[in-house]
N, C-alpha and C positions, 0 to 999 in steps of 0.2 A: 085684725086692722092692717089694711096693706102699708107695707114699709117703702114709702118713696124716698130714693137717693137724691140728695142735692143735684142740682143742675150744675155740676163744677166736673174737672177731669177726674174721672174713676169714682166720682161721687164723694170723693174726699172733701173735708171741709176743716181743716187744720186753721189755725192763727196765721196771719200773715207774719206776725212776729218769729214765730217758730218754723217757719217754713224756709227751706233751701231752694227749692223750685218756684218759679213764678209762671205761671201759663198766661200768655198775654192772646186774646182772639181777636182779630182783626177782619170782619166780613167786607173785605172790598175786593172788587172785581172790574172796575170801571177802564181797565185797559185792556183786557182780553181781546183777542182777535178772530177767535174761531168759534168756539161754544162758552157761552157764557156759565155763570153758574158758581164758581167758586167762592163768592161771597158767602155760600152754604157750607162750605168747608167746614170751619171750625165748629160751628154748631153740630156737624154730621159726626164729627171726630171726638167732640166732647161726649155727645149720646153713646156713641159705640163704646165709648171708655168705661162707661159707668157697669159693663157688662164683662168686663176684663176679671180674669183670676188674679188676685192681688200676689200670689206665689207664681214666681217665675222658674218653671222647670227645669229651663235650660242654664241658668245662672246659679240657681239653688239658694234663693232669698227672696225678701219682700220689698220691693224698690220703694213703695209708697212711705216707708219708714223714715225717709229722707225729709219729708215734709212736702207736700205739693199743693199750692194754693191757686186758684185760679179767679183771676180779674172777670169783671162783666166785660162782656163784649165792648169794642170800644165803637163810638158814634165817628163814621168815618164822614170827613170834611168833602161836601159835594163841589169844592171850588178847584178841584183838579189833583192829579197824582203826588206834584210837589208838597201841597200842603198835608197829606196823608202821611206821607214820608215823614215829614218834619212833626207830627202829631206822634207817630210811633217811635220815633226817634226821642221825643221828650219823655213819652210813658219807659220806652226802656232805661233811659238815662236813671230816672227815679228809682226804678227796680235794682239797678246795679249800685247805685248809692246806698242803696238799704242792705246791701251785701247778699241780694239773692242772684240766682242765675236764671236768666230769661229763657224762655221758650215760646216764641211767637208763632202764632197759626193763622195762616192766611188761607182764602185770599189771593189776588194774582200775586207774582213774584215781584212786581213793583215795590212791595210794602219793605222787601228785605233790606233796602237801602236804608231805611230808619234805623234798625238796631245797628247795622255796620257803621253808619255816620256817626252814631252814639259812642262807639267804642274808638272811632277815629280821632274824635275830638277829646277824648281822654289822654292822646298823645303818647299810646303805646304801640310796639309794632306787632302786626299780626297779619297773617294770611286767610284770606278766604278760601273755604273749600265747597265747592258747587257741585253737587249731585243734580244732574239734569240731563233730558235728551237733547236741549237746544243751547246753542252756546250763549244767546241773548246779547250778543255782543254787536247788535244793528246799533248804529249812531244814534237814527231818529226811526220812529216806524209810526205810521199812522198818525203823523202830524206831531207826535211828541217824544222827546228825550228821556222821559221819565216812565215808560210803559215797560209790562213785563217783557216785550222783547230787546230791549236795551239795558236792562239791570246789570248785566255782566259788564257792559261797556261803560256803565256810570264806576261800577264798583273799581275797576282797574284805574280810574282818575284819581283813585286815593289809595288803595294797596294792592297787594299781588293775588293772583288768584290762581287754584289748582281746580280744574274742572274734570269731573269724573262721568263717564257713561255717556259720553257725547254721540249723538249719531245723526243730526240734522242742524245743517249752517248753511248759508249762504254763501256766493263767492266774495261778497265784502267782507264776510266774519272770518272767513278762514285766511284771507290775505292779511286781516287784521292781526287775528290770532299768532300766524305765523311770524310775524314781524314785530310782536311786542315782547320785549324782556318781562313783561310782568304777569306773561299769561303762561300756563302750561296745561295741556288738556291732554286727557285719556280717551279715546275712542271706546265705545262700548265692546266692539269687536276684539281688542287689543287690552280691556279690563282684566286684572287678576289681584288679587291680595298682596301677592310679592311683589308686584310692580308698584303699587299703592305706598308698601311698606319702603321700597326705595326711594320714592319721591318724598317720603315724610322727611326722609333725612335732610332735605336741602331746602325745605320752608322754615318760615318761623317757628319758636316754641309754642306761641300763642297762635290758636284759630279760631275763627268762626266758621260754623257749620250752616249752609243752606241747602234745603232739600226740596227739589221740586218734584212731585210725586211722579212725574212723567218719566222719571229716570226708570222705573220700573217697567218690565215687559207687560203692554197691555193685557195679556192673559191672565194675570193676577191684578193687575190695578187698571181696568178700563176707564176708570173716571175720572177722566182730565180731558181739558178744554182743546188740547193738541196733541193727541196720541200718537206714539210712533212703535213700530214693528222693532223687533229684537233688542229688547231694552234688559234691564238686570234683575236677578231674581232676589227674593224677600232675604234669603241668608248671605247672598253677595252683599247685600247693602248693611244687614245687621252685625256681619263678621268684620266688614270695614270700619263701621262707626266704634265699634269695640276697641279695634286697632287704633284708631284716632284718639279716642280717650285715655287709652294705656300709655301711648309714647306722648302726647302733647296736652297741652293745657288749652281745654277748651272753654272760652268766654261766653258763648252764647250759640244759639241753635234756632232755627225756624224751620217750617215745614209748609210748604204752599202749595197751589194750585189743585188740591183736590175738587174736581166738580162732580158732587154724587150726584147718582141716578137713581131714581125712585124704587126703593124697594130692594135694590142691589146693595146688601149691606158688607157683604166680604170686604169690598175696599176699604170702606171706612174704619170696620174693625182692625184691619192689618196694621193701616197706618197709627190709628190708637196704641195697638199691641208695639208696633216698632218705637213708637216715642217712650211709650211705658218702659220698653226693654232701655233704650236710651237713658233714661233716667236713671235705672240699675245698674248701668255701667259708670254714670258720675257718682252714685252712691257709694260703690265698692270703691273707686278711685279715692273717694273722702275718706272712707275707712282706712286706707293704705297711707294716708298722709299722717 
């Protein structure tokens, strides 16, 4: 008889009560400005994750043992991005109140403001670390202040931000970033683990991580709506996430902007593996506490 895994991250089906990690899929891409399709990102990441090896040879353990629970895909509000952001905020708030670690899967980058506002309303001090090819610092784009091109600008209205892997900005954005005391950015051409380690010393102990997959070089992750050449490699990002988890208290994580290409599965699988490895870093940190 065919053994069909449940349609959950990794095919895991633990109870919500016993799980530390909660996956929150948000299939929304109404603010994309070039290629659409990021609404299919959560489904393809989850589908690919069911074919992962559960043992991580690099870290020598099985991350799934921390407990990974997957919520049903959110029904996204058609009334505009502000409403979707608020809906995501409310879901994340409930997950965190239940003592879980939220991982939000997008969807376009606009949704990241939801979990960030959830933590902001808890009145805790934290810095957002953004992996991205683009600064997303436009005050408004294509008629909205809440689109994927403005999420960075909205974030700094609330908290500080450290941006890693930037390689595409407008003149408006670079002028704002250079003059703002709330923004630290590292161009992709200047990226190094040593530089990140130095910057981690000057930001909050609590951090929220948002990862736009176009931070990767398109030679390994071409499945994005707004690709940019000369990006970071898988090892760069994996090692950086490990460093952040080791040195900071990570309060939440989202992965956005995967725009799947039919029959090109390696980007979907690579992103699923990066998420699973990140969960392993969290598990290892938990074991040491």
